[in-house]
C-alpha positions in Angstrom: -108.3 -154.6 59.6 -107.0 -152.3 57.1 -103.4 -151.2 57.0 -102.8 -147.5 56.9 -100.8 -146.3 53.9 -98.2 -143.6 53.7 -99.6 -140.3 52.4 -98.3 -139.5 49.0 -98.4 -136.4 46.7 -100.6 -136.0 43.7 -100.0 -138.7 41.2 -100.5 -136.5 38.1 -99.1 -133.0 37.6 -98.5 -131.6 34.1 -96.9 -128.1 34.2 -97.7 -126.0 31.2 -96.6 -122.5 30.2 -99.3 -119.9 30.9 -100.6 -118.3 27.8 -102.6 -115.1 27.4 -106.2 -115.3 26.2 -106.6 -113.8 22.8 -110.0 -112.4 21.8 -111.0 -111.5 18.3 -112.4 -108.2 19.3 -109.2 -106.8 20.9 -107.5 -103.9 19.1 -104.2 -104.0 21.1 -101.3 -105.2 19.0 -98.2 -106.2 20.9 -95.1 -104.4 19.6 -92.8 -107.2 20.8 -93.4 -110.5 22.5 -90.8 -109.6 25.2 -92.8 -106.7 26.6 -96.2 -106.8 28.3 -97.0 -103.1 27.6 -97.8 -101.2 24.4 -96.0 -97.9 25.2 -93.0 -96.7 23.2 -89.8 -98.5 24.3 -86.5 -96.8 24.6 -83.0 -98.0 24.0 -82.4 -98.1 27.8 -85.5 -99.8 29.1 -89.2 -99.2 29.5 -89.3 -96.5 32.2 -89.0 -92.8 31.6 -85.6 -91.4 32.3 -84.5 -87.9 33.3 -82.8 -86.2 30.4 -80.4 -83.3 31.3 -78.6 -81.2 28.8 -76.1 -79.3 31.0 -74.7 -76.3 29.1 -72.1 -74.0 30.5 -74.8 -71.3 30.9 -78.2 -72.8 29.9 -79.7 -76.1 31.1 -82.5 -78.1 29.5 -84.2 -80.8 31.5 -87.2 -83.1 31.1 -88.3 -86.7 30.7 -87.5 -89.1 28.0 -90.3 -89.8 25.4 -91.4 -86.1 25.4 -91.1 -83.7 22.5 -89.6 -80.8 24.4 -87.9 -80.0 27.7 -90.0 -79.4 30.8 -87.9 -76.4 31.7 -85.0 -74.3 30.3 -83.1 -72.2 32.8 -79.9 -70.3 33.3 -77.4 -72.3 35.4 -75.8 -69.1 36.9 -76.8 -65.5 37.4 -75.1 -62.9 35.3 -72.6 -63.4 32.5 -70.4 -65.9 34.3 -70.8 -69.5 32.9 -70.9 -72.6 35.1 -67.4 -73.6 33.9 -64.9 -72.1 31.6 -62.2 -73.3 29.2 -59.4 -72.0 31.4 -58.2 -73.4 34.7 -56.0 -71.8 37.4 -52.4 -72.6 37.3 -52.0 -72.7 41.1 -53.1 -75.9 42.8 -54.8 -74.1 45.6 -56.8 -71.9 43.3 -57.7 -74.9 41.1 -59.0 -76.8 44.2 -61.1 -73.8 45.2 -62.5 -73.7 41.6 -63.4 -77.4 41.9 -65.2 -76.9 45.2 -67.2 -73.9 43.9 -68.1 -75.9 40.8 -69.4 -78.7 42.9 -71.5 -76.4 45.0 -73.0 -74.8 41.9 -73.6 -78.1 40.3 -75.3 -79.5 43.4 -77.6 -76.5 43.5 -78.5 -76.9 39.8 -79.2 -80.6 40.0 -81.3 -80.3 43.2 -83.3 -77.7 41.4 -83.8 -80.0 38.5 -85.3 -82.8 40.6 -87.0 -80.9 43.3 -88.3 -77.8 41.6 -88.5 -78.5 37.8 -89.3 -82.2 37.5 -90.8 -82.9 41.0 -89.5 -86.4 41.1 -87.4 -88.6 43.4 -83.8 -88.8 42.1 -83.4 -92.2 43.7 -86.1 -93.6 41.5 -85.0 -92.2 38.1 -82.2 -93.1 35.8 -80.4 -90.2 34.2 -79.2 -89.5 30.7 -76.6 -86.7 30.4 -76.1 -84.9 27.1 -72.3 -84.8 26.9 -70.4 -82.3 24.8 -67.4 -83.9 23.0 -65.0 -81.4 24.6 -66.6 -81.3 28.0 -63.7 -80.8 30.6 -63.0 -84.0 32.5 -63.2 -82.3 35.9 -66.7 -81.0 35.0 -67.8 -84.5 34.0 -66.3 -86.0 37.1 -68.0 -83.4 39.3 -71.4 -83.9 37.6 -71.2 -87.7 38.1 -70.1 -87.4 41.7 -73.0 -85.1 42.7 -75.5 -87.4 41.0 -74.2 -90.6 42.6 -73.1 -89.4 46.0 -75.4 -86.5 46.8 -78.6 -87.4 44.9 -78.0 -91.1 44.8 -79.4 -91.8 41.3 -79.4 -95.4 40.3 -77.8 -94.9 36.9 -76.1 -92.3 34.7 -75.6 -92.6 31.0 -73.4 -90.1 29.1 -74.3 -89.7 25.4 -72.6 -87.5 22.7 -74.5 -84.3 22.0 -73.5 -84.3 18.3 -74.7 -87.9 17.8 -78.0 -87.2 19.7 -78.6 -84.2 17.5 -78.1 -86.4 14.4 -80.5 -89.0 15.8 -83.2 -86.3 16.3 -83.3 -85.7 12.6 -83.5 -89.4 11.8 -79.9 -89.8 10.5 -76.8 -91.7 11.6 -74.2 -90.0 9.3 -73.5 -86.3 8.9 -71.3 -83.4 9.9 -72.7 -81.6 13.0 -71.8 -78.1 13.9 -72.6 -77.2 17.6 -72.4 -73.4 18.0 -72.8 -73.0 21.8 -71.9 -70.3 24.3 -68.1 -71.0 24.9 -67.1 -72.5 21.5 -68.3 -73.8 18.2 -67.4 -77.4 17.5 -67.7 -79.4 14.2 -67.7 -83.2 14.4 -68.2 -85.7 11.6 -70.2 -88.8 12.4 -70.4 -91.9 10.3 -72.7 -94.8 11.0 -73.4 -93.5 14.5 -69.7 -93.4 15.3 -68.2 -90.0 16.0 -64.9 -89.4 14.3 -63.2 -87.6 17.2 -59.8 -87.3 15.5 -61.4 -85.0 12.9 -63.0 -82.7 15.4 -62.5 -78.9 14.8 -63.3 -76.0 17.2 -63.2 -72.2 17.4 -63.9 -69.8 20.2 -66.2 -67.7 18.0 -69.5 -68.5 19.6 -72.2 -67.0 21.8 -69.8 -65.5 24.4 -67.9 -63.6 21.8 -71.2 -62.5 20.2 -72.3 -61.1 23.6 -69.2 -59.1 24.1 -69.2 -57.9 20.5 -72.8 -56.6 20.8 -71.9 -54.9 24.0 -69.0 -53.1 22.3 -71.1 -52.0 19.4 -73.7 -50.5 21.7 -71.1 -48.7 23.7 -69.7 -47.1 20.6 -72.8 -46.5 18.5 -75.8 -46.8 20.7 -77.8 -44.0 22.3 -79.1 -43.6 25.8 -82.0 -41.2 26.6 -82.4 -40.7 30.4 -85.9 -40.4 31.8 -87.5 -37.0 31.8 -87.0 -34.7 34.7 -89.9 -34.1 37.1 -89.6 -30.3 36.6 -91.8 -28.2 34.3 -88.9 -27.6 31.9 -89.1 -29.9 28.8 -85.6 -30.8 27.7 -85.4 -31.7 24.0 -84.3 -35.2 23.0 -81.2 -33.8 21.3 -80.0 -32.4 24.6 -80.8 -35.5 26.6 -79.1 -38.1 24.2 -75.8 -39.4 25.4 -73.5 -42.4 25.0 -74.7 -45.7 26.5 -73.4 -46.1 30.1 -71.8 -49.5 30.6 -74.0 -50.1 33.7 -77.1 -50.1 31.5 -75.9 -53.1 29.4 -76.6 -55.8 31.8 -76.6 -59.5 30.8 -80.4 -59.6 30.8 -80.6 -56.7 28.4 -78.0 -58.2 26.0 -79.9 -61.5 26.1 -83.1 -59.8 25.3 -81.5 -57.8 22.4 -80.0 -61.0 20.9 -83.2 -63.1 21.2 -85.7 -60.5 20.2 -84.0 -57.8 18.1 -80.9 -59.1 16.3 -80.8 -61.2 13.1 -78.1 -62.2 10.6 -78.1 -60.1 7.4 -77.0 -61.2 3.9 -73.4 -60.9 2.9 -72.3 -57.7 1.2 -71.0 -59.2 -2.0 -71.6 -56.4 -4.4 -70.1 -53.5 -2.5 -67.6 -51.4 -4.6 -64.4 -49.9 -3.3 -65.9 -46.4 -3.4 -68.5 -47.4 -0.8 -65.7 -47.6 1.9 -65.6 -43.8 1.9 -66.3 -42.4 5.4 -69.2 -40.1 4.4 -72.6 -40.6 5.8 -75.5 -39.2 3.8 -78.4 -37.5 5.4 -76.6 -35.6 8.2 -76.4 -31.9 8.6 -73.1 -30.6 7.4 -72.8 -28.2 10.3 -73.4 -30.8 13.0 -70.6 -31.9 15.4 -70.0 -35.5 16.3 -68.6 -37.4 19.2 -66.4 -39.9 17.5 -65.3 -43.3 18.9 -61.5 -43.8 19.1 -60.0 -45.3 16.0 -56.5 -45.1 14.7 -55.8 -48.1 12.4 -57.2 -48.0 8.9 -56.8 -51.8 8.6 -59.2 -52.5 11.5 -61.9 -55.0 10.8 -65.3 -56.0 12.2 -63.7 -58.0 15.0 -62.0 -54.8 16.4 -65.4 -53.7 17.7 -65.2 -56.5 20.3 -62.2 -54.9 22.0 -64.4 -52.4 23.8 -65.5 -54.3 26.9 -66.6 -53.7 30.4 -63.5 -51.6 31.2 -64.0 -49.3 28.2 -63.2 -45.6 28.6 -65.8 -44.5 26.1 -67.2 -41.2 27.1 -70.8 -40.7 28.1 -70.9 -37.1 27.3 -74.0 -35.6 25.8 -74.2 -34.7 22.1 -73.8 -31.1 21.1 -76.4 -30.0 18.6 -78.0 -32.7 16.5 -80.5 -35.4 17.4 -79.6 -38.9 18.7 -78.7 -40.0 15.1 -75.4 -38.2 15.7 -74.4 -40.8 18.2 -76.1 -43.7 16.4 -74.4 -42.8 13.2 -71.3 -40.6 13.8 -69.3 -39.1 11.1 -65.6 -38.2 10.5 -64.9 -34.5 11.1 -64.1 -32.1 8.3 -60.4 -32.2 7.4 -59.7 -35.7 8.7 -58.6 -38.5 6.4 -61.8 -40.2 5.2 -60.1 -43.7 5.5 -58.4 -43.1 8.8 -61.1 -44.6 11.0 -61.5 -48.3 10.1 -64.3 -48.9 12.6 -66.2 -45.8 11.6 -65.8 -46.7 7.9 -67.3 -50.1 8.5 -70.2 -48.5 10.5 -71.0 -46.1 7.7 -70.7 -48.9 5.2 -73.2 -51.1 7.1 -75.5 -48.2 7.6 -75.8 -47.5 3.9 -76.6 -51.1 3.0 -78.8 -51.9 6.0 -82.5 -52.4 5.7 -83.2 -52.7 9.4 -84.7 -49.9 11.4 -83.6 -48.4 14.7 -85.3 -49.8 17.8 -86.1 -48.1 21.1 -86.0 -50.3 24.2 -87.2 -49.3 27.6 -84.6 -50.0 30.3 -84.1 -49.2 34.0 -82.4 -45.9 34.5 -79.1 -45.4 36.2 -79.3 -45.5 40.0 -79.4 -42.0 41.4 -79.7 -40.4 38.0 -83.0 -38.6 38.8 -86.0 -38.4 36.4 -89.3 -40.3 36.3 -90.1 -43.5 34.5 -87.9 -45.7 32.3 -84.9 -44.7 30.3 -84.7 -45.4 26.5 -81.9 -47.4 24.8 -81.8 -46.8 21.0 -80.2 -49.6 19.0 -79.2 -48.7 15.5 -80.6 -50.9 12.8 -77.2 -51.9 11.3 -76.1 -53.1 14.7 -79.1 -55.4 14.9 -78.3 -56.7 11.4 -74.5 -56.9 11.5 -73.7 -57.8 15.1 -73.1 -61.5 14.1 -70.6 -60.6 11.4 -67.8 -61.5 13.9 -68.8 -65.1 13.6 -68.4 -65.2 9.8 -65.3 -63.0 9.4 -62.3 -65.0 8.1 -60.0 -65.6 11.0 -56.6 -67.1 11.7 -55.4 -70.5 12.9 -56.6 -69.9 16.5 -59.9 -68.2 15.7 -61.5 -69.7 12.6 -64.9 -68.6 11.4 -67.8 -71.0 11.7 -67.7 -71.7 8.0 -63.9 -72.4 8.1 -64.5 -74.9 11.0 -66.8 -76.9 8.8 -64.4 -76.8 5.8 -61.4 -77.8 8.0 -63.4 -80.8 9.3 -64.1 -81.8 5.7 -60.4 -81.6 4.9 -59.7 -84.2 7.6 -62.5 -86.6 6.6 -61.4 -89.5 4.4 -61.9 -88.8 0.7 -64.7 -91.3 0.2 -66.8 -89.6 3.0 -66.4 -86.0 2.0 -69.3 -85.9 -0.4 -71.6 -87.6 2.1 -70.6 -85.2 4.9 -70.8 -82.1 2.8 -74.4 -82.9 1.8 -75.5 -83.8 5.4 -74.5 -80.8 7.5 -76.5 -80.2 10.7 -76.3 -76.9 12.6 -77.4 -77.0 16.3 -76.9 -74.9 19.4 -78.2 -71.7 20.9 -76.4 -69.2 18.6 -77.9 -70.6 15.4 -81.3 -69.6 16.8 -80.6 -66.1 15.3 -82.9 -65.6 12.3 -80.9 -66.0 9.1 -77.9 -67.7 10.7 -78.1 -71.0 8.8 -78.9 -69.3 5.5 -75.9 -67.0 5.9 -73.7 -70.0 6.9 -74.5 -71.8 3.7 -73.6 -68.6 1.7 -70.3 -68.3 3.7 -69.4 -71.9 2.9 -69.8 -71.3 -0.8 -67.8 -68.1 -0.6 -65.0 -69.5 1.5 -64.4 -72.4 -0.8 -63.8 -70.1 -3.8 -60.2 -69.5 -4.9 -58.5 -66.5 -3.3 -57.3 -63.6 -5.5 -54.0 -64.3 -7.2 -51.0 -62.8 -5.5 -47.8 -63.1 -7.5 -44.9 -64.8 -5.6 -41.2 -64.4 -6.2 -39.0 -67.4 -6.8 -36.8 -68.6 -3.9 -33.9 -69.0 -6.3 -33.3 -67.3 -9.6 -33.0 -70.6 -11.4 -36.3 -72.0 -9.9 -39.9 -71.2 -10.9 -42.0 -69.2 -8.4 -43.8 -71.4 -5.9 -47.4 -72.1 -6.6 -50.1 -70.1 -4.9 -51.4 -71.6 -1.7 -55.0 -72.7 -2.2 -56.3 -73.9 1.1 -59.6 -75.5 0.0 -58.7 -76.5 -3.6 -59.4 -80.2 -2.8 -62.9 -79.3 -1.5 -64.0 -77.2 -4.5 -65.5 -80.2 -6.4 -68.0 -80.5 -3.5 -69.5 -77.1 -4.2 -72.7 -78.5 -5.8 -73.2 -81.0 -2.9 -73.2 -78.6 0.0 -76.5 -78.9 1.9 -77.7 -78.1 5.4 -80.3 -80.5 6.5 -82.1 -78.1 8.8 -81.9 -75.1 6.5 -85.2 -73.3 6.8 -84.9 -71.7 3.3 -82.7 -73.8 1.0 -81.9 -72.3 -2.3 -82.0 -73.9 -5.7 -80.1 -77.2 -5.5 -77.3 -78.0 -7.9 -77.3 -81.8 -7.5 -79.7 -84.6 -6.6 -77.8 -85.3 -3.3 -78.3 -81.7 -2.2 -81.9 -81.7 -3.3 -82.7 -84.8 -1.2 -81.0 -83.4 1.9 -81.3 -79.7 2.1 -84.1 -78.6 4.5 -85.4 -82.2 5.0 -84.8 -82.3 8.8 -87.8 -82.0 11.2 -88.6 -78.6 12.4 -86.9 -78.9 15.8 -85.2 -75.8 17.1 -81.4 -76.0 16.9 -81.1 -75.2 20.6 -83.1 -78.3 21.7 -81.9 -80.7 19.0 -79.5 -82.6 21.3 -82.1 -82.9 24.1 -84.8 -84.2 21.7 -82.3 -86.8 20.5 -81.7 -87.9 24.0 -85.4 -88.0 24.7 -85.9 -90.3 21.7 -83.0 -92.6 22.7 -84.1 -92.7 26.4 
């Protein structure tokens, strides 16, 4: 009789690590032994993330790993931006602003996921392109809507200047972001933004919009549609000043994106060219002059004519529409009395751009058939951006002075590297000729100012030395180079030759988004 034995487990078990079967005919090469896929891997993982570049007016959205955004749209309707640089002083008004911002932000973000990208926000991690001076309350509202309302799993904030630099394959450089509310210059060394050296100016896209509007109110021409009657009214009798209602934000955006460009600086203009005489006009023609009283007015004075301007819309008297597009000082007046008119005539004589006619919607209740015509003078198209390059004061520096002031704060051993690695990004540099003009303005601003004799403080003391703001930066003149300059000039050093115009041909407006797409 056999004795039953206790059941036992298998006597031999040798666990081994599973290995993949390699074949000689395979063409797949593993990029890393830690991943089982062959797709491009990001800094944040293996899945595609949602990349959002939330501007104060324009948003760019898409997926990581792609070369361009899926959609670019306006965050708000009209000229108002999603947020501003000013906040209400009263606590109740400030709380109301925060609530309105949250409502607008929620609407934009829901449109991003449900209309633009068609994806579930709960299944996608998000990368936010963060401006260095983004208001804290705006950042807090953006994160709160993403986490509490849309319930995204993760949000990563990345510096827009650093991402722009990564998009051109660099980790060190001086980045100028000229956006809608302000222009900001930030040095970056070894992927580390030097925030104490940041410089900013309010001369940006918003100021350019208001300046173009003022120029058109002063020097543009409006031709209302023809009347339905049998009488044919000549163009000279129909021409009038541009009504403020015609210059909507969509019209101004279309003019800036399709018609305007940045002209070359007027370096060889003699003092005699400032006379207020316009050639080519009939000596007997009358003009409707814009108001001007100060002979020391400059280009920036055009921008003071805004929405509440009292510029007359009266019709011209005898001559054609050129009377309004190019008005002239009346006989007997001081030829140097009108500073604005003198600049207008100066730009007209040295402008190579032609006048353009743009079809616009007529005034409501104005009568007539068809579209109205808006005539934009050629010199306005060419010189509207002069306000961005005009030397300013402490509060409103030009875009060139912002770069030079940032270089003054950079340590001495980094100045040459930063000066030869300047990157210009943002929506405003999309104007043709902007980057080329910026390089010329950098070289012009760094030159010594004309000598002005100064009197000694005490009779027994020598006169104080002349203030030279950028004397310490003058040795860097041969090294100035903009890496995304579309037409770099003749380089004066090997460093400038190796950097000028060497960046990939990404548009300046999408440079930060492309950098986030590469990092994500």
